[in-house]
N, C-alpha and C positions, 0 to 999 in steps of 0.2 A: 482736872484730867488725870487719868490713871497712868501710873508709871510702868513702862514696859519692861523694866529691868527684872522683876521677879520672874516673869514668864520666860525671859531669855535664860535666866539662871537655871530654871527647872528643865528647860529643853536643851541646855548646854551639853550634858553627857549624851543625850539621844542624838543631838545634831552631830557631835563628834563621831559617834558610832556610825551614823548614816554616811558621814564623809569618808570614813575608813572603808565601809562596804562599797561605796561608790568608787573609791580608788581601786579596790580589788577588782570590781566588775569591769571597770574601764581598762585595767591592766590585762585582764583575761581577754577582753575584746581586742586590745591593741596587739597582743601577742598572736592571737588568732588571725588578725588581718595581715600582720607581717608574715606569718607562716603561709597564708594563702598566696601572697605575692611571691615569696621565695619558691614555694613548691610549684606553682604554675609556671613561673619563669624557668625552673629546672626542667619541667616537662617539655616546655617549648625548646629549650636548648638541647635536650637529649635527642630530639628528632634530627639534629644536624651533626651529631657525633657518630663516629664509626662503631662505637661500642654499644653493647646492649644497655638500655635504660633501666631505671629503677621503677618497678611497678608500684611501690608503696607511696610514691609521691602523690599520685591521684587520689588514693584512698585517704591519706592524711589531709590533703587539701579539702576533700569533701567533709571530713569530720571537723576541720577548722571552720568551715562555713557554718556548720550547725552550731558550733560553740560560739562563734561570733554573734550569730543571730539571737541566740537565747541568753547569752551572758549580759547583754546590755539592755534587756527589756525593762527591768526595774528602773534603771537610770533614766530611760526615756520617759517613763511615767512621772518620775520625780521632777525632771527638768522640763516637762511639757514639750518634749521633743517627739512624742508619738504622733501618729496620724490621728487627727481629730477634726471634726467640723466645727469651726470657730465662728460660724455665722450667728449662732445663738449668743455669743459673747457681746455682740453689738446691740442686743436688745436693751432698751432703757429700763425695763423692769428687772431689777437685780434679783428679785425672788425667783423669777422664771429661770434666769441664768443659773442661780444656785441649785434649783431643783434639777434642771437638765444635766448640769455638770455632775451633781451628786449621783443621780441615777446612772449616768454613763459610767462613773467610776465603780459603782456597786456592781454593774454588769461585768466590768473588767475583773473585779474581785471574784465573782462567781466563775467566770471562765478560767481565771488563774487557779482557783481551787480545783477545778476539774483537770486542768493541765498538770497541777502538782500531783494529784492522785495518780494520773496516768504515768507521769515521769517516775514517781516512786515505784509504781508497778513494774515499769521497764527496768529500773535499777535493780530491783530485788529478784526479778525472774529471768533476766536475759544473760546471766553469767555463763551459762552453758554454751551459748552461741558465740562464735568467734568471727572476727572480720576476715574477709577473704584473703588478704595479702599479709597484713601485719599480725594476724592471729590474736588480735586484741579482744578481750572479752567485751561484748557489747554493753554490759552493765557499766563498764568504765566510761564508755562513750556517752552514756546518758547522764552521768553525774553533773557535768556543767549545765545540761538542760534542766535538771532538777533544781540546781542552785538558781538559775535564771527565773524559773517560774515561781519558786518560793519568794524570791525578791520581788517579782512583779505583783504577787498576791499581797504581800505585806505592805509594799509601798502604795499600792492602789487603795488598800483599806485605810491607811493613814491619810492619803490624799482625800478620800471620800469624807472621812471624819472632819478633816480640816475645812473642806468646802461647806459641809453642813453646819459646822460651828462658827467659822470665821467669815464665811461668804465666798463667793466665786473667785477663781483665779482668772483675771482678765488679761487678755493680750493687749499690748500697747498699740492703740490705733490712733491715727490722726483724727482729731475731732470732726474734720470735714467728711471723713469716711463714715463715721458713726451717724451723722445727721443725714447723709445721703441714703443710708440704708433704710 
């Protein structure tokens, strides 16, 4: 039998880099989620106070929703937490499963490349446009979006290569569920 240690050693630095990037992306997503909670709560509380509310809370909550959505896209691909049809995973022919999963990930790579191009275009061209209340350059708003779609594209390409080389990623199913399908 082959020894898995050399492969783990080769992938060690890449795995550590992926873990650091995952931590950064999850942190951005967590901060955005907390910001949404606090800002929306502040908006609701402002309605019941006698003084004038802060207009920027709604705008920042909207931006936080965008940042949350895009910052964790790559992490979802890596952890198989994205929306996927897993009915094919139950097929007995593993080559069919490998091909379907690989093609699906290649499609995600293509879409991610298109999103990366568009996000880069927004970052480089939208600095003249400012947000309505905060007067924040829109190019800054799109930077987390760019980071998220770049992560999605890279992680999808790695996942597609992994599926084509090492076989499909299977969801853990009860054996009775597989035979019933």
